[in-house]
MIBASE-552746 format. One record per residue: x, y, z of N, C-alpha, C in turn; residue in three letters. Coordinates in steps of 0.1 Angstrom, whole numbers, padded with zeros to 4 digits, always signed. Layout:
XYZXYZXYZALA ...
% end
This chain:
+0008-0012+0000+0000+0000+0000+0009+0012+0000MET +0005+0022-0008+0013+0034-0009+0006+0046-0002THR +0014+0054+0004+0009+0067+0010+0009+0077+0000THR -0002+0085+0000-0004+0095-0010-0006+0109-0004ARG +0001+0119-0009-0001+0132-0003-0010+0140-0012GLU -0018+0148-0005-0027+0157-0012-0024+0171-0007VAL -0020+0180-0017-0016+0194-0014-0027+0203-0018LEU -0031+0212-0010-0041+0221-0013-0036+0235-0010ARG -0037+0244-0020-0032+0258-0019-0044+0267-0016PHE -0043+0274-0005-0054+0283-0001-0049+0297+0000VAL -0056+0307-0005-0053+0321-0004-0054+0325+0011GLN -0045+0333+0016-0045+0339+0029-0044+0354+0029HIS -0048+0360+0040-0046+0374+0042-0041+0377+0056ARG -0035+0388+0057-0029+0391+0070-0037+0403+0076ILE -0040+0403+0089-0049+0413+0095-0043+0416+0109THR -0048+0427+0115-0044+0431+0128-0049+0420+0138GLN -0041+0416+0147-0045+0406+0157-0057+0411+0165HIS -0067+0404+0166-0080+0409+0172-0079+0413+0187PRO -0069+0407+0194-0068+0409+0209-0058+0420+0212ASP -0052+0427+0203-0042+0437+0206-0045+0450+0199THR -0039+0461+0204-0039+0474+0198-0026+0477+0192ASP -0026+0487+0183-0013+0492+0177-0008+0502+0188VAL +0005+0501+0191+0012+0510+0200+0021+0519+0193THR +0020+0532+0196+0029+0542+0190+0039+0547+0201TYR +0052+0549+0196+0062+0554+0204+0071+0563+0196GLU +0079+0571+0203+0088+0580+0196+0100+0583+0205ALA +0112+0585+0199+0124+0588+0207+0132+0599+0199GLU +0137+0608+0207+0145+0619+0201+0158+0613+0195CYS +0162+0619+0184+0174+0615+0177+0187+0622+0182LEU +0185+0632+0191+0196+0639+0196+0199+0637+0211ARG +0189+0632+0218+0191+0629+0233+0184+0616+0237CYS +0183+0613+0249+0177+0601+0254+0162+0602+0257ALA +0156+0613+0253+0142+0615+0255+0133+0605+0248TRP +0123+0600+0254+0113+0591+0248+0099+0595+0251LYS +0090+0594+0242+0076+0597+0245+0070+0585+0252ALA +0059+0587+0259+0052+0576+0266+0045+0568+0256THR +0047+0555+0255+0040+0547+0245+0025+0548+0247PRO +0017+0548+0236+0003+0551+0236-0004+0544+0224SER -0016+0541+0226-0024+0536+0214-0029+0548+0206THR -0027+0560+0210-0031+0572+0203-0018+0579+0197ASP -0017+0577+0184-0005+0583+0177-0004+0598+0178GLY -0016+0604+0178-0016+0619+0180-0011+0624+0193GLY -0013+0616+0204-0008+0620+0217+0007+0619+0217ALA +0013+0609+0210+0028+0608+0209+0033+0619+0201VAL +0027+0623+0190+0031+0635+0182+0031+0648+0190ASP +0021+0649+0199+0020+0661+0207+0032+0662+0217VAL +0035+0650+0223+0047+0649+0232+0060+0653+0224GLU +0061+0648+0212+0073+0652+0204+0074+0667+0202CYS +0062+0673+0198+0062+0687+0196+0066+0695+0209MET +0061+0690+0220+0065+0696+0233+0080+0695+0236GLY +0085+0684+0233+0100+0682+0235+0108+0691+0225HIS +0103+0692+0213+0110+0701+0203+0109+0715+0208ALA +0098+0719+0214+0096+0733+0218+0106+0737+0229GLY +0109+0728+0238+0117+0731+0249+0132+0728+0247VAL +0135+0719+0237+0149+0715+0235+0154+0720+0222SER +0145+0723+0212+0149+0727+0199+0154+0714+0191ASN +0152+0702+0196+0155+0690+0189+0143+0687+0179HIS +0147+0685+0167+0136+0684+0157+0134+0670+0151ARG +0144+0661+0153+0143+0648+0147+0139+0637+0157GLY +0129+0629+0153+0124+0618+0161+0122+0605+0153PHE +0125+0594+0160+0122+0581+0154+0108+0577+0159ARG +0099+0574+0150+0086+0569+0153+0086+0554+0152ARG +0080+0548+0162+0080+0533+0163+0065+0529+0164ILE +0060+0521+0155+0047+0516+0155+0047+0501+0156VAL +0041+0496+0167+0041+0481+0169+0027+0476+0169THR +0025+0466+0160+0013+0459+0159+0015+0444+0158GLY +0005+0436+0161+0006+0422+0160-0003+0417+0149PHE +0002+0409+0140-0005+0405+0129-0010+0390+0131ALA -0020+0387+0123-0026+0373+0124-0030+0369+0110TYR -0026+0357+0105-0028+0353+0092-0041+0344+0092VAL -0050+0346+0083-0062+0338+0082-0065+0335+0068VAL -0073+0325+0066-0076+0321+0052-0085+0333+0046ARG -0082+0335+0033-0089+0347+0027-0104+0345+0026ALA -0109+0332+0025-0123+0330+0024-0130+0329+0038ASP -0122+0331+0049-0128+0331+0062-0133+0345+0065ASP -0146+0346+0066-0151+0360+0068-0153+0363+0083GLU -0152+0353+0091-0153+0355+0106-0140+0362+0111ALA -0142+0369+0122-0130+0375+0128-0120+0365+0133SER -0108+0367+0131-0098+0356+0135-0097+0355+0150PRO -0096+0343+0155-0094+0341+0169-0084+0330+0170HIS -0072+0334+0175-0061+0324+0176-0063+0313+0186PRO -0055+0303+0184-0056+0291+0193-0053+0295+0208GLN -0043+0304+0209-0038+0308+0222-0040+0323+0223SER -0039+0329+0236-0041+0343+0237-0028+0350+0236SER -0017+0344+0233-0004+0350+0232-0002+0354+0217THR +0001+0367+0214+0003+0370+0200+0015+0365+0194PRO 
% end
């Protein structure tokens, strides 16, 4: 008796992990100042402008962290991973 493999190719899409938020951060390129991480990107921008106003430092590195989840493209339901760890 022979074993036979069946391969099936399925389209997938990548989406934001349903149990997490995107986190925004920023850090000054001239000193050790860092903005408080937030889920509100505008709040981080305001902190950067405040730092620029008092220090005259104008360059910042923006960091956006989000967790992704891959699901089948034909799956219309919201993705729910097997475990709660992203």
